[in-house]
N, CA, C and O atoms as CSV, one atom per row, in Angstrom:
chain,resi,resn,atom,element,x,y,z
A,1,MET,N,N,11.531,4.472,13.993
A,1,MET,CA,C,10.976,4.126,12.707
A,1,MET,C,C,10.503,5.398,12.011
A,1,MET,O,O,9.758,6.188,12.591
A,2,ALA,N,N,10.929,5.590,10.792
A,2,ALA,CA,C,10.529,6.797,10.067
A,2,ALA,C,C,10.016,6.424,8.691
A,2,ALA,O,O,10.375,5.389,8.129
A,3,VAL,N,N,9.178,7.280,8.169
A,3,VAL,CA,C,8.695,7.107,6.804
A,3,VAL,C,C,9.827,7.546,5.891
A,3,VAL,O,O,10.486,8.553,6.151
A,4,GLY,N,N,10.053,6.789,4.821
A,4,GLY,CA,C,11.112,7.121,3.872
A,4,GLY,C,C,10.777,8.382,3.102
A,4,GLY,O,O,10.064,9.252,3.602
A,5,ASP,N,N,11.290,8.482,1.889
A,5,ASP,CA,C,11.063,9.683,1.087
A,5,ASP,C,C,9.633,9.782,0.570
A,5,ASP,O,O,9.250,10.805,0.003
A,6,GLY,N,N,8.851,8.740,0.758
A,6,GLY,CA,C,7.446,8.763,0.347
A,6,GLY,C,C,7.221,8.308,-1.070
A,6,GLY,O,O,6.076,8.097,-1.470
A,7,ASP,N,N,8.293,8.148,-1.855
A,7,ASP,CA,C,8.134,7.741,-3.247
A,7,ASP,C,C,7.515,6.348,-3.344
A,7,ASP,O,O,6.599,6.127,-4.137
A,8,GLY,N,N,8.012,5.418,-2.545
A,8,GLY,CA,C,7.463,4.069,-2.554
A,8,GLY,C,C,6.011,4.055,-2.117
A,8,GLY,O,O,5.193,3.315,-2.664
A,9,LEU,N,N,5.699,4.870,-1.137
A,9,LEU,CA,C,4.328,4.961,-0.639
A,9,LEU,C,C,3.401,5.518,-1.717
A,9,LEU,O,O,2.288,5.023,-1.895
A,10,LYS,N,N,3.849,6.534,-2.426
A,10,LYS,CA,C,3.039,7.104,-3.515
A,10,LYS,C,C,2.805,6.080,-4.615
A,10,LYS,O,O,1.688,5.933,-5.112
A,11,ARG,N,N,3.869,5.370,-4.993
A,11,ARG,CA,C,3.725,4.337,-6.032
A,11,ARG,C,C,2.805,3.218,-5.546
A,11,ARG,O,O,1.996,2.696,-6.312
A,12,ALA,N,N,2.932,2.857,-4.280
A,12,ALA,CA,C,2.082,1.807,-3.720
A,12,ALA,C,C,0.614,2.223,-3.737
A,12,ALA,O,O,-0.256,1.416,-4.066
A,13,MET,N,N,0.340,3.459,-3.390
A,13,MET,CA,C,-1.054,3.927,-3.378
A,13,MET,C,C,-1.638,3.931,-4.794
A,13,MET,O,O,-2.800,3.576,-4.991
A,14,ARG,N,N,-0.841,4.328,-5.759
A,14,ARG,CA,C,-1.295,4.278,-7.152
A,14,ARG,C,C,-1.586,2.832,-7.567
A,14,ARG,O,O,-2.609,2.538,-8.186
A,15,TRP,N,N,-0.657,1.940,-7.209
A,15,TRP,CA,C,-0.812,0.528,-7.545
A,15,TRP,C,C,-2.048,-0.062,-6.856
A,15,TRP,O,O,-2.808,-0.813,-7.468
A,16,LEU,N,N,-2.240,0.284,-5.583
A,16,LEU,CA,C,-3.409,-0.213,-4.852
A,16,LEU,C,C,-4.710,0.246,-5.507
A,16,LEU,O,O,-5.654,-0.533,-5.631
A,17,SER,N,N,-4.757,1.489,-5.918
A,17,SER,CA,C,-5.963,2.008,-6.577
A,17,SER,C,C,-6.230,1.267,-7.878
A,17,SER,O,O,-7.371,0.911,-8.174
A,18,ASP,N,N,-5.175,1.034,-8.655
A,18,ASP,CA,C,-5.331,0.299,-9.913
A,18,ASP,C,C,-5.807,-1.123,-9.659
A,18,ASP,O,O,-6.709,-1.617,-10.336
A,19,ARG,N,N,-5.194,-1.778,-8.679
A,19,ARG,CA,C,-5.574,-3.162,-8.358
A,19,ARG,C,C,-7.027,-3.239,-7.905
A,19,ARG,O,O,-7.747,-4.173,-8.260
A,20,ARG,N,N,-7.451,-2.260,-7.125
A,20,ARG,CA,C,-8.827,-2.243,-6.610
A,20,ARG,C,C,-9.826,-2.077,-7.763
A,20,ARG,O,O,-10.910,-2.661,-7.744
A,21,LEU,N,N,-9.449,-1.276,-8.763
A,21,LEU,CA,C,-10.308,-1.116,-9.941
A,21,LEU,C,C,-10.394,-2.417,-10.732
A,21,LEU,O,O,-11.455,-2.773,-11.244
A,22,GLU,N,N,-9.265,-3.125,-10.827
A,22,GLU,CA,C,-9.229,-4.395,-11.543
A,22,GLU,C,C,-10.032,-5.473,-10.826
A,22,GLU,O,O,-10.701,-6.286,-11.465
A,23,ASP,N,N,-9.963,-5.478,-9.508
A,23,ASP,CA,C,-10.615,-6.517,-8.716
A,23,ASP,C,C,-11.226,-5.909,-7.448
A,23,ASP,O,O,-10.609,-5.944,-6.384
A,24,PRO,N,N,-12.431,-5.357,-7.561
A,24,PRO,CA,C,-13.054,-4.689,-6.415
A,24,PRO,C,C,-13.273,-5.591,-5.202
A,24,PRO,O,O,-13.425,-5.096,-4.085
A,25,LYS,N,N,-13.290,-6.889,-5.405
A,25,LYS,CA,C,-13.532,-7.808,-4.292
A,25,LYS,C,C,-12.250,-8.281,-3.612
A,25,LYS,O,O,-12.299,-9.042,-2.646
A,26,ALA,N,N,-11.109,-7.828,-4.116
A,26,ALA,CA,C,-9.831,-8.222,-3.511
A,26,ALA,C,C,-9.785,-7.728,-2.062
A,26,ALA,O,O,-10.253,-6.633,-1.752
A,27,LYS,N,N,-9.222,-8.543,-1.194
A,27,LYS,CA,C,-9.149,-8.185,0.219
A,27,LYS,C,C,-8.124,-7.071,0.424
A,27,LYS,O,O,-6.985,-7.147,-0.037
A,28,ARG,N,N,-8.563,-6.050,1.121
A,28,ARG,CA,C,-7.752,-4.870,1.389
A,28,ARG,C,C,-6.423,-5.237,2.052
A,28,ARG,O,O,-5.370,-4.765,1.624
A,29,ALA,N,N,-6.462,-6.062,3.077
A,29,ALA,CA,C,-5.248,-6.436,3.810
A,29,ALA,C,C,-4.267,-7.188,2.907
A,29,ALA,O,O,-3.058,-6.973,2.987
A,30,ASP,N,N,-4.788,-8.065,2.051
A,30,ASP,CA,C,-3.913,-8.808,1.139
A,30,ASP,C,C,-3.228,-7.863,0.156
A,30,ASP,O,O,-2.040,-8.012,-0.130
A,31,LEU,N,N,-3.982,-6.891,-0.361
A,31,LEU,CA,C,-3.405,-5.928,-1.297
A,31,LEU,C,C,-2.329,-5.084,-0.617
A,31,LEU,O,O,-1.279,-4.819,-1.204
A,32,ILE,N,N,-2.588,-4.667,0.605
A,32,ILE,CA,C,-1.611,-3.846,1.319
A,32,ILE,C,C,-0.339,-4.650,1.577
A,32,ILE,O,O,0.762,-4.123,1.414
A,33,GLN,N,N,-0.468,-5.902,1.970
A,33,GLN,CA,C,0.714,-6.737,2.192
A,33,GLN,C,C,1.511,-6.915,0.898
A,33,GLN,O,O,2.741,-6.850,0.904
A,34,GLU,N,N,0.804,-7.137,-0.202
A,34,GLU,CA,C,1.476,-7.298,-1.491
A,34,GLU,C,C,2.197,-6.004,-1.875
A,34,GLU,O,O,3.325,-6.042,-2.366
A,35,ALA,N,N,1.549,-4.871,-1.654
A,35,ALA,CA,C,2.174,-3.577,-1.954
A,35,ALA,C,C,3.412,-3.365,-1.088
A,35,ALA,O,O,4.419,-2.834,-1.555
A,36,GLY,N,N,3.332,-3.782,0.172
A,36,GLY,CA,C,4.475,-3.642,1.068
A,36,GLY,C,C,5.696,-4.375,0.552
A,36,GLY,O,O,6.811,-3.859,0.613
A,37,SER,N,N,5.485,-5.579,0.045
A,37,SER,CA,C,6.590,-6.358,-0.510
A,37,SER,C,C,7.077,-5.774,-1.831
A,37,SER,O,O,8.278,-5.638,-2.063
A,38,LYS,N,N,6.136,-5.438,-2.677
A,38,LYS,CA,C,6.458,-4.949,-4.020
A,38,LYS,C,C,7.224,-3.633,-3.987
A,38,LYS,O,O,8.133,-3.426,-4.790
A,39,PHE,N,N,6.866,-2.743,-3.065
A,39,PHE,CA,C,7.468,-1.415,-3.023
A,39,PHE,C,C,8.400,-1.211,-1.837
A,39,PHE,O,O,8.805,-0.085,-1.547
A,40,ASP,N,N,8.743,-2.308,-1.145
A,40,ASP,CA,C,9.687,-2.284,-0.033
A,40,ASP,C,C,9.322,-1.207,0.989
A,40,ASP,O,O,10.147,-0.368,1.350
A,41,LEU,N,N,8.082,-1.248,1.441
A,41,LEU,CA,C,7.596,-0.242,2.380
A,41,LEU,C,C,8.065,-0.547,3.805
A,41,LEU,O,O,8.253,-1.702,4.185
A,42,THR,N,N,8.242,0.501,4.562
A,42,THR,CA,C,8.622,0.352,5.965
A,42,THR,C,C,7.386,-0.056,6.770
A,42,THR,O,O,6.261,0.097,6.296
A,43,PRO,N,N,7.587,-0.568,7.973
A,43,PRO,CA,C,6.425,-0.880,8.820
A,43,PRO,C,C,5.530,0.333,9.062
A,43,PRO,O,O,4.307,0.199,9.123
A,44,LEU,N,N,6.120,1.493,9.198
A,44,LEU,CA,C,5.340,2.713,9.411
A,44,LEU,C,C,4.501,3.062,8.172
A,44,LEU,O,O,3.353,3.489,8.294
A,45,GLU,N,N,5.079,2.877,6.998
A,45,GLU,CA,C,4.338,3.131,5.759
A,45,GLU,C,C,3.189,2.136,5.609
A,45,GLU,O,O,2.091,2.501,5.188
A,46,LEU,N,N,3.450,0.878,5.958
A,46,LEU,CA,C,2.380,-0.126,5.920
A,46,LEU,C,C,1.260,0.246,6.874
A,46,LEU,O,O,0.083,0.146,6.526
A,47,GLN,N,N,1.620,0.673,8.070
A,47,GLN,CA,C,0.603,1.066,9.046
A,47,GLN,C,C,-0.212,2.246,8.527
A,47,GLN,O,O,-1.423,2.309,8.739
A,48,TYR,N,N,0.445,3.172,7.854
A,48,TYR,CA,C,-0.258,4.310,7.263
A,48,TYR,C,C,-1.317,3.810,6.270
A,48,TYR,O,O,-2.447,4.298,6.262
A,49,LEU,N,N,-0.948,2.847,5.446
A,49,LEU,CA,C,-1.910,2.312,4.476
A,49,LEU,C,C,-3.069,1.612,5.186
A,49,LEU,O,O,-4.226,1.798,4.811
A,50,TYR,N,N,-2.769,0.817,6.198
A,50,TYR,CA,C,-3.840,0.146,6.945
A,50,TYR,C,C,-4.802,1.163,7.574
A,50,TYR,O,O,-6.014,0.949,7.610
A,51,ASP,N,N,-4.243,2.261,8.062
A,51,ASP,CA,C,-5.060,3.264,8.746
A,51,ASP,C,C,-5.816,4.180,7.797
A,51,ASP,O,O,-6.894,4.665,8.141
A,52,ASN,N,N,-5.270,4.427,6.606
A,52,ASN,CA,C,-5.807,5.496,5.763
A,52,ASN,C,C,-6.298,5.096,4.381
A,52,ASN,O,O,-7.106,5.817,3.796
A,53,TRP,N,N,-5.841,3.978,3.840
A,53,TRP,CA,C,-6.250,3.615,2.476
A,53,TRP,C,C,-7.595,2.896,2.533
A,53,TRP,O,O,-7.734,1.858,3.178
A,54,LYS,N,N,-8.560,3.458,1.859
A,54,LYS,CA,C,-9.900,2.883,1.851
A,54,LYS,C,C,-10.379,2.646,0.445
A,54,LYS,O,O,-11.494,2.163,0.246
């Protein structure tokens, strides 16, 4: 399993930050799952977000 070119991950992180500003009470895990689907993230990229996105 490898991380892709990182473009999807970068877009996902931007989207996650925007979503968090819009709805600070949104559940972190739900947002990460939605980002995974929206940006077609790999399992490794999803794990990176779970481990590092706060």
